[in-house]
Each structure stands twice: as C-alpha cells, then as structure tokens.
N, C-alpha and C positions, 0 to 999 in steps of 0.2 A: 281466270280467267275471261269472264268478263268484267270484269271490273278492267283489268288492261287492258282489252280490246276498246273499249270501249274509252280509255285515257288519253289511248292512241289517238282514236277515232277524237277526240277533244282536244287535242293537240295538232293534227293534221288538218280542221277546218280554222282552229284561230290563228295558225302560223300564216293560213292564203286571205285570209281577211285582214290579217295586219300588214300581208305585202301589198292587196292591194289598193286601200284607202279608198274604196269607189264611194262617192256619199249618197251616188242619184242611180236608181237599178238600171239604164243600160248604158252600157259599158262599153270600151274602147276597150284593145286593148297595148298600141302602139303608139306609147310614152312613156319616155324615163324615168319612173315611180321612183331612181334609187333618191333617199335624203331629200324630200322634201317636205316641209314645215304647210298648218295649214293657218291661215291669218289670224290672226286670236283678238287684239281690241282697236285692232289704227291696217290700213290695208295699205301693205309693204308693197306689194306692187303695183306701182301707180297707171295711171291712165284717163285722157278724156274721155268719158260719157259722151259725147258730139261723137270724137272716132271710132269706140266702139258700140255702135249702135250706127253708125255708116257702114260700118266692113260684114257687122251681123245681118243684117237689111241687104248686101251686096250678095249672100249667098241665093234671099227669095226672088222667084222669079215675080211681073208685075202681080201677074193673078195673087199668090201669093201676101204680097207686101200688101195689098188694100182687102185681103180676106180676115187675114190672122189674126188673131181675139188668145184673150187669156195668158197663164201665164207659160215661161220657159226654165226650168234651170240650169244651170250649165253651173258644172267645174273644170275650171280650165289653169292644167298645170305652166307655172311662169319658168324659164331660168333665167339666169341673172342676166344674159345676154336679150331680152327685152319676149323670146322667140315662146308662142303658145303649143297648144296641144289640149283638143278635147281632150277629156277622161274618162266624166262619166253628166248624162241630161234626164233631166226628170220632164216630160213633155205633155201640159198638161194644156194645149192648144187646142184649136180646129181643124191642123193642120199633121202630117202626120210626117214624120220625122223623115223619114225618104226624102219628101220634097221639102227638105228647108235645105242641103246640102250642107250643111255645117263643120263638119268634122272636114273636110277639107282647106274648106273660105277660113276656118279656124289658124286652123294648123298652119297653111300658110301664109296667110297676108295680116293674123292680128300682132301686131309689133307693142310691148310697152315699155314705158321705161324702164332703164336698168334697172335692177333691184338685185342686193347686197345678198339675200335669199333669194335657191330654190323657193318657192313656194306657191301654191295653191289657191284660187281665188273663187270663189262661189257669189255666182253673179242670179240674182234671178234677173225676169225683165215683167214686167205684163204688159203684156197689146194691148189699150184699149183702142178707141175710133180713130181717135184724134194724137194722142199720145202714148210713149212709152214710161212706164214705169221703171224705177232701176236701184236696186236692192244688196250691198256688199256684206255677205253676213260673215261673221268670225265664228266661231268655236271655240268657248273655257271651261277649264272647270268647273267656276262658281255662276258664271251665266248661261251655261250649254251653249245654246246659234243662237246671233239674237244680232242685227244691225250696224253692224258696223259705219254703212254711207248710206246716202240715200239722196234720188235727183227724177226731175224726170223734164222728157225731149217730146216738147211736139211736133211727128212725124210730118215727114214732107211730102 
C-alpha cells in the first residue's frame, strides 16, 4: 500500500511540474502554456534589445530606474503573433518585485517579431550603474543552460 501511495504521489508531482514549466521561482499563473518550446541553440523569438530595455524600464518609476542594481531573470512566453506573457522570474535586484510592475507591462506592451513557434524566452538582465547587460539563455540536452545571445546597452 505504501508503494502504491508513493507511486501515485510521484506521478502527481511529475505531472504538475511538467505542465507548468516554470524556470524561475516567482511564478505567474495567467499565461497560456499549452505547447510551447524552450529556445535551444538560437533565438527563435526575435526582438531588438534596445526596445526590450525601453519596455522593461518603462515599468519602473524614476526612483527605481536610478537605483536598480544586480540581476533580474525573466521567463517570457512568446506567441506566434508576438504577444508576451511573463511566466516566471527571479529577482536578485535591490528592488522588490512588486515595485517593478513587470507583469502587466510585459503582458500588455512587449511585442516581439512574429515567431514560427510559441516559445519561452529566457532573459537575464544585469543592471549596472551606467548600462544594462542582456543575456538570452538556451537549454538543450548536451549544453544544459547556455548563452545564445548577449548584448549591453547604455542606460539613459
């Protein structure tokens, strides 16, 4: 009986983790996550990094823009029509997630170039005093998590 209970419990846990596919610890539940892929060796969802920076920064008030430092990691589901949905994030910045106002801004205002597939883009932003460093992360069986694109933009 204990083996059957353990097996059933394991199956339920595996199913729930496979269905959500959240990479980062802070999760958002209102994204349509049916049938999306993670980027592997190249950027499937295309976007201009300056536009991405401008859109992300537009979420912040002036005080946050001037004070934010360190790393913010985002998992964004991108539909084939270019619409975004913030699925999960990891905030290692000096500003609380609630003050960043990211969810609504990303979901409503961040538009990507049309993609042939629905994908989950993993973006890491490192806020420095005068620049923002970007990394796009891919995942595959041989390389694990790895950088597929990086850039740096001066802060305005």
